[in-house]
C-alpha positions as CSV (number, residue, x, y, z in Angstrom):
1,M,25.4,-16.1,9.4
2,R,26.0,-12.7,7.9
3,V,25.2,-11.7,4.3
4,E,25.7,-8.5,2.3
5,V,22.6,-7.4,0.6
6,A,22.3,-4.8,-2.2
7,V,19.0,-3.3,-3.3
8,F,19.1,-1.4,-6.6
9,A,17.2,1.6,-8.1
10,T,13.4,1.7,-7.5
11,L,13.6,-1.2,-4.9
12,R,15.3,1.1,-2.4
13,R,12.1,2.9,-1.6
14,F,10.7,-0.3,0.0
15,V,13.6,-0.6,2.5
16,P,13.6,2.1,5.1
17,G,17.0,3.1,6.3
18,M,18.8,1.6,3.3
19,P,22.1,3.5,2.9
20,V,22.6,5.7,-0.2
21,E,25.0,3.1,-1.7
22,G,22.2,0.5,-1.4
23,V,24.2,-2.0,0.6
24,R,23.6,-3.3,4.1
25,Y,24.6,-6.4,6.1
26,L,22.1,-8.7,7.7
27,D,22.4,-11.6,10.1
28,V,20.3,-14.5,8.9
29,E,19.4,-17.9,10.3
30,P,20.9,-21.1,8.9
31,G,18.6,-22.4,6.2
32,A,17.3,-19.0,5.1
33,T,16.6,-18.6,1.4
34,L,16.8,-15.6,-0.9
35,A,13.0,-15.4,-0.7
36,D,13.3,-15.1,3.1
37,L,15.7,-12.2,2.6
38,M,13.3,-10.5,0.1
39,V,10.4,-10.8,2.6
40,R,12.5,-9.6,5.5
41,L,13.5,-6.5,3.5
42,G,9.9,-5.8,2.6
43,L,10.5,-6.1,-1.2
44,P,7.3,-6.9,-3.2
45,P,7.9,-10.0,-5.3
46,E,6.4,-8.4,-8.3
47,E,8.9,-5.6,-8.2
48,V,12.0,-7.9,-8.1
49,K,13.0,-9.1,-11.6
50,I,16.5,-10.5,-11.0
51,V,18.2,-11.9,-7.9
52,M,22.0,-12.4,-7.9
53,R,24.0,-14.3,-5.4
54,N,27.8,-14.0,-5.5
55,H,27.6,-12.3,-9.0
56,R,25.5,-15.1,-10.5
57,Q,21.8,-15.2,-11.2
58,A,20.0,-17.2,-8.5
59,K,16.5,-18.5,-7.7
60,L,14.5,-17.3,-4.8
61,E,14.3,-20.8,-3.3
62,D,18.1,-21.0,-3.2
63,P,19.6,-21.0,0.4
64,V,22.1,-18.3,1.4
65,A,25.4,-19.1,3.1
66,D,27.6,-17.1,5.4
67,G,29.4,-14.3,3.5
68,D,27.2,-14.4,0.5
69,R,26.7,-11.2,-1.5
70,V,23.1,-10.9,-2.6
71,A,21.5,-8.3,-5.0
72,F,17.9,-7.6,-5.7
73,I,17.4,-5.8,-9.0
74,P,14.1,-4.4,-10.5
75,A,13.1,-4.3,-14.1
76,V,14.9,-1.5,-15.9
77,A,13.8,0.3,-19.1
78,G,16.1,1.8,-21.6
79,G,16.3,2.9,-25.2
């Protein structure tokens, strides 16, 4: 299976070799979860505030499917 993974803002520093646009493609085993992807990328759980799968908020225990688009988003501050 192959999934598209986007890592935003401050989370990029945890993923060596992440392209500037913050998107890369990963081959994953059947049955892999969003949590498995997070671990594989080296993202600290306490830094990830929102996980999206196919443009919808998801839970870390959700499985991924071939062709999914996954995004890991940190907490953001604003005024």
